[in-house]
N, CA, C and O of each residue as an XYZ file, in Angstrom:
364
protein
N       0.819     -1.183     -0.045
C      -0.083     -0.093     -0.045
C       0.882      1.295     -0.085
O       1.813      1.385      0.716
N       0.640      2.255     -0.953
C       1.464      3.396     -0.947
C       0.821      4.311     -0.006
O      -0.340      4.200      0.389
N       1.828      5.417      0.399
C       1.416      6.278      1.483
C       0.223      7.050      0.903
O       0.209      7.455     -0.260
N      -0.840      7.240      1.833
C      -1.982      8.077      1.334
C      -3.032      7.110      0.755
O      -4.212      7.458      0.785
N      -2.704      5.980      0.258
C      -3.792      5.108     -0.301
C      -4.548      4.361      0.722
O      -4.004      3.829      1.689
N      -5.810      4.334      0.488
C      -6.726      3.608      1.330
C      -6.457      2.121      1.343
O      -6.020      1.590      0.322
N      -6.685      1.439      2.403
C      -6.481     -0.093      2.446
C      -7.563     -0.760      1.399
O      -8.745     -0.423      1.445
N      -7.135     -1.620      0.558
C      -8.041     -2.347     -0.307
C      -7.762     -3.778     -0.334
O      -6.748     -4.335      0.087
N      -8.835     -4.327     -0.906
C      -8.741     -5.920     -1.040
C      -9.391     -6.228     -2.338
O     -10.180     -5.396     -2.786
N      -9.153     -7.347     -3.013
C      -9.816     -7.893     -4.170
C     -10.300     -9.235     -3.890
O      -9.679    -10.044     -3.200
N     -11.370     -9.441     -4.416
C     -11.946    -10.805     -4.392
C     -11.996    -11.327     -5.968
O     -12.663    -10.670     -6.767
N     -11.362    -12.385     -6.361
C     -11.210    -12.729     -7.891
C     -12.339    -13.755     -8.161
O     -12.477    -14.733     -7.426
N     -13.100    -13.532     -9.167
C     -14.147    -14.424     -9.681
C     -13.668    -15.832    -10.038
O     -12.509    -15.995    -10.418
N     -14.464    -16.784     -9.935
C     -14.035    -18.043    -10.519
C     -13.930    -18.201    -11.972
O     -13.204    -19.058    -12.475
N     -14.591    -17.444    -12.602
C     -14.606    -17.402    -14.203
C     -14.444    -15.868    -14.717
O     -14.895    -14.949    -14.034
N     -13.795    -15.636    -15.926
C     -13.462    -14.419    -16.326
C     -14.749    -13.308    -16.357
O     -14.604    -12.122    -16.059
N     -15.958    -13.885    -16.750
C     -17.066    -12.991    -16.768
C     -18.154    -13.259    -15.771
O     -19.353    -13.107    -16.006
N     -17.666    -13.645    -14.705
C     -18.686    -13.979    -13.587
C     -19.540    -12.909    -13.160
O     -20.731    -13.044    -12.882
N     -18.809    -11.714    -13.115
C     -19.524    -10.522    -12.510
C     -20.066     -9.541    -13.634
O     -20.466     -8.410    -13.354
N     -20.052    -10.036    -14.893
C     -20.568     -9.007    -16.010
C     -22.055     -8.890    -15.803
O     -22.565     -7.848    -16.214
N     -22.770     -9.709    -15.281
C     -24.346     -9.745    -14.974
C     -24.519     -8.512    -14.072
O     -24.011     -8.521    -12.951
N     -25.226     -7.433    -14.522
C     -25.434     -6.330    -13.652
C     -26.321     -6.525    -12.349
O     -26.242     -5.823    -11.341
N     -27.096     -7.493    -12.520
C     -27.907     -8.044    -11.300
C     -26.965     -8.689    -10.270
O     -27.152     -8.337     -9.106
N     -25.951     -9.602    -10.515
C     -25.163    -10.122     -9.759
C     -24.145     -9.154     -9.055
O     -23.791     -9.220     -7.878
N     -23.726     -8.204    -10.040
C     -22.707     -7.112     -9.370
C     -23.416     -6.320     -8.507
O     -22.777     -5.845     -7.568
N     -24.931     -5.986     -8.622
C     -25.462     -5.165     -7.549
C     -25.685     -6.001     -6.315
O     -25.565     -5.501     -5.196
N     -26.008     -7.261     -6.498
C     -26.025     -8.230     -5.314
C     -24.764     -8.115     -4.501
O     -24.799     -7.795     -3.313
N     -23.725     -8.361     -5.105
C     -22.335     -8.383     -4.413
C     -22.117     -6.913     -3.641
O     -21.740     -6.805     -2.474
N     -22.380     -5.988     -4.393
C     -22.092     -4.568     -3.861
C     -23.077     -4.298     -2.647
O     -22.667     -3.773     -1.612
N     -24.256     -4.643     -2.808
C     -25.285     -4.547     -1.649
C     -24.842     -5.456     -0.450
O     -25.025     -5.080      0.708
N     -24.324     -6.518     -0.713
C     -23.849     -7.570      0.368
C     -22.643     -6.738      1.092
O     -22.580     -6.678      2.320
N     -21.808     -6.178      0.343
C     -20.625     -5.470      1.078
C     -21.258     -4.289      1.869
O     -21.042     -4.182      3.076
N     -21.987     -3.459      1.239
C     -22.623     -2.281      2.079
C     -23.368     -2.752      3.320
O     -23.247     -2.151      4.388
N     -24.163     -3.863      3.176
C     -24.979     -4.257      4.238
C     -24.099     -4.892      5.397
O     -24.322     -4.687      6.590
N     -23.072     -5.690      4.905
C     -22.117     -6.189      5.875
C     -21.412     -5.109      6.749
O     -21.291     -5.278      7.962
N     -20.998     -4.111      6.180
C     -20.508     -2.910      6.737
C     -21.381     -2.227      7.768
O     -20.994     -1.903      8.891
N     -22.679     -2.026      7.247
C     -23.689     -1.411      8.116
C     -23.969     -2.254      9.328
O     -24.101     -1.761     10.448
N     -24.057     -3.530      9.073
C     -24.328     -4.487     10.280
C     -23.159     -4.325     11.346
O     -23.402     -4.344     12.552
N     -21.978     -4.176     10.874
C     -20.823     -4.088     11.764
C     -20.635     -2.811     12.353
O     -19.911     -2.686     13.340
N     -21.376     -1.607     11.699
C     -21.305     -0.372     12.321
C     -20.074      0.396     11.823
O     -19.570      1.280     12.515
N     -19.632      0.081     10.716
C     -18.509      0.837     10.120
C     -18.956      1.365      8.631
O     -19.926      0.935      8.006
N     -18.138      2.286      8.237
C     -18.328      2.954      6.874
C     -18.280      1.867      5.793
O     -17.418      0.988      5.796
N     -19.224      1.964      4.886
C     -19.232      1.003      3.933
C     -18.026      1.205      2.845
O     -17.696      2.342      2.506
N     -17.479      0.209      2.395
C     -16.320      0.255      1.383
C     -16.861      0.750      0.064
O     -18.012      0.576     -0.336
N     -15.883      1.395     -0.568
C     -16.127      1.714     -1.956
C     -15.952      0.346     -2.605
O     -15.004     -0.381     -2.306
N     -17.018     -0.043     -3.629
C     -16.863     -1.363     -4.179
C     -16.846     -1.183     -5.688
O     -17.796     -0.693     -6.299
N     -15.816     -1.568     -6.215
C     -15.628     -1.511     -7.744
C     -15.715     -2.898     -8.204
O     -15.073     -3.826     -7.713
N     -16.578     -2.989     -9.210
C     -16.983     -4.267     -9.733
C     -16.451     -4.322    -11.224
O     -16.740     -3.443    -12.035
N     -15.715     -5.332    -11.509
C     -15.238     -5.635    -12.853
C     -15.760     -7.070    -13.194
O     -16.327     -7.773    -12.358
N     -15.547     -7.416    -14.362
C     -16.161     -8.564    -14.979
C     -15.652     -9.874    -14.232
O     -16.368    -10.847    -13.998
N     -14.189     -9.743    -13.861
C     -13.476    -10.728    -13.288
C     -13.073    -10.749    -11.672
O     -12.512    -11.669    -11.076
N     -13.512     -9.493    -11.144
C     -13.299     -9.362     -9.611
C     -14.036     -8.150     -9.086
O     -14.603     -7.317     -9.794
N     -13.961     -8.142     -7.694
C     -14.399     -6.832     -7.068
C     -13.274     -6.383     -6.275
O     -12.448     -7.188     -5.844
N     -13.195     -5.071     -6.051
C     -12.261     -4.438     -5.220
C     -12.810     -3.657     -4.191
O     -13.569     -2.743     -4.514
N     -12.552     -3.863     -2.975
C     -13.082     -3.076     -1.865
C     -11.985     -2.200     -1.307
O     -10.864     -2.634     -1.044
N     -12.345     -1.005     -1.148
C     -11.500      0.053     -0.577
C     -12.091      0.903      0.519
O     -13.224      1.325      0.288
N     -11.543      1.229      1.655
C     -12.167      1.934      2.750
C     -11.196      2.476      3.692
O     -10.125      1.903      3.891
N     -11.475      3.390      4.189
C     -10.651      4.087      5.318
C     -11.072      3.314      6.803
O     -11.636      3.780      7.793
N     -10.618      2.115      6.559
C     -10.944      1.089      7.699
C      -9.675      0.344      8.061
O      -8.849      0.115      7.178
N      -9.478     -0.041      9.286
C      -8.295     -1.114      9.524
C      -8.400     -2.201      8.598
O      -9.467     -2.732      8.292
N      -7.208     -2.539      8.134
C      -7.203     -3.800      7.219
C      -7.965     -4.943      7.721
O      -8.680     -5.548      6.922
N      -7.902     -5.332      8.993
C      -8.508     -6.550      9.501
C     -10.087     -6.383      9.298
O     -10.765     -7.368      9.005
N     -10.612     -5.214      9.447
C     -12.042     -5.012      9.256
C     -12.514     -5.230      7.807
O     -13.419     -5.970      7.421
N     -11.722     -4.445      7.102
C     -11.949     -4.722      5.588
C     -11.809     -6.156      5.215
O     -12.582     -6.623      4.378
N     -10.910     -6.877      5.752
C     -10.601     -8.238      5.520
C     -11.929     -9.148      5.895
O     -12.338    -10.122      5.263
N     -12.478     -8.586      7.062
C     -13.695     -9.336      7.560
C     -14.990     -9.122      6.673
O     -15.829    -10.013      6.534
N     -15.087     -7.884      6.088
C     -16.120     -7.538      5.305
C     -15.932     -8.367      3.993
O     -16.896     -8.959      3.508
N     -14.737     -8.409      3.438
C     -14.425     -9.190      2.293
C     -14.845    -10.669      2.440
O     -15.458    -11.251      1.545
N     -14.471    -11.288      3.669
C     -14.661    -12.666      3.838
C     -16.121    -12.927      3.870
O     -16.563    -13.927      3.304
N     -16.884    -12.117      4.477
C     -18.349    -12.320      4.617
C     -19.036    -12.188      3.324
O     -19.991    -12.931      3.095
N     -18.634    -11.277      2.409
C     -19.145    -11.004      1.065
C     -18.939    -12.427      0.314
O     -19.851    -13.060     -0.218
N     -17.528    -12.829      0.370
C     -17.318    -13.995     -0.276
C     -18.062    -15.277      0.095
O     -18.414    -16.143     -0.706
N     -18.268    -15.283      1.520
C     -18.910    -16.455      2.049
C     -20.370    -16.374      1.580
O     -20.852    -17.305      0.934
N     -20.985    -15.433      1.848
C     -22.619    -15.368      1.750
C     -22.912    -15.332      0.178
O     -23.804    -16.037     -0.295
N     -22.191    -14.551     -0.554
C     -22.503    -14.440     -2.014
C     -22.143    -15.820     -2.734
O     -22.921    -16.297     -3.559
N     -20.878    -16.479     -2.381
C     -20.477    -17.688     -2.836
C     -21.470    -18.761     -2.473
O     -21.715    -19.555     -3.381
N     -22.079    -18.940     -1.349
C     -23.060    -19.830     -1.082
C     -24.244    -19.677     -1.795
O     -24.815    -20.672     -2.242
N     -24.739    -18.416     -1.979
C     -25.939    -18.166     -2.736
C     -25.689    -18.551     -4.001
O     -26.501    -19.346     -4.475
N     -24.654    -18.156     -4.782
C     -24.372    -18.490     -6.042
C     -24.275    -19.922     -6.350
O     -24.735    -20.327     -7.417
N     -23.699    -20.760     -5.483
C     -23.676    -22.177     -5.651
C     -24.947    -22.911     -5.642
O     -25.201    -23.868     -6.374
N     -25.786    -22.358     -4.698
C     -27.116    -22.776     -4.452
C     -28.019    -22.531     -5.776
O     -28.715    -23.430     -6.248
N     -27.960    -21.483     -6.224
C     -28.730    -20.961     -7.392
C     -28.274    -21.505     -8.748
O     -29.090    -21.930     -9.566
N     -26.884    -21.483     -8.982
C     -26.412    -21.896    -10.226
C     -25.623    -23.201    -10.292
O     -25.365    -23.755    -11.360
N     -25.235    -23.684     -9.040
C     -24.482    -25.008     -9.116
C     -22.973    -24.839     -9.296
O     -22.253    -25.820     -9.483
N     -22.507    -23.616     -9.240
C     -21.055    -23.440     -9.656
C     -20.573    -22.307     -8.657
O     -21.336    -21.561     -8.044
N     -19.217    -22.294     -8.589
C     -18.650    -21.306     -7.599
C     -18.606    -19.925     -8.295
O     -18.561    -19.721     -9.509
N     -18.629    -18.978     -7.255
C     -18.616    -17.581     -7.663
C     -17.234    -17.075     -7.621
O     -16.785    -16.344     -8.504
N     -16.541    -17.472     -6.569
C     -15.240    -16.934     -6.276
C     -14.004    -18.070     -6.576
O     -14.160    -19.278     -6.404
N     -12.929    -17.528     -6.989
C     -11.761    -18.365     -7.282
C     -11.312    -19.081     -6.031
O     -11.247    -18.425     -4.991
N     -11.004    -20.331     -6.028
C     -10.606    -21.064     -4.959
C     -11.718    -21.730     -4.113
O     -11.429    -22.530     -3.223
N     -13.125    -21.351     -4.432
C     -14.127    -22.253     -3.718
C     -14.298    -23.683     -4.073
O     -15.119    -24.374     -3.470
């Protein structure tokens, strides 16, 4: 991390265009925002690309990691139940 840069993390999709669907991208974004709200912290900036999401926030790195872990867990479980395939790389 460079000086002045906000802490950030990326979640890599299982397939190159996994997040190209706007509805799925909106679901992932909403999950990140809701998770932060539930924890009582500022919502991260969520950048969605076809093959990954990037979370960035003025939060301690462990808090951002916890948000990313919950997004991965909950959206991955939902995606596997609905589509029968993983959403995130390494699932």
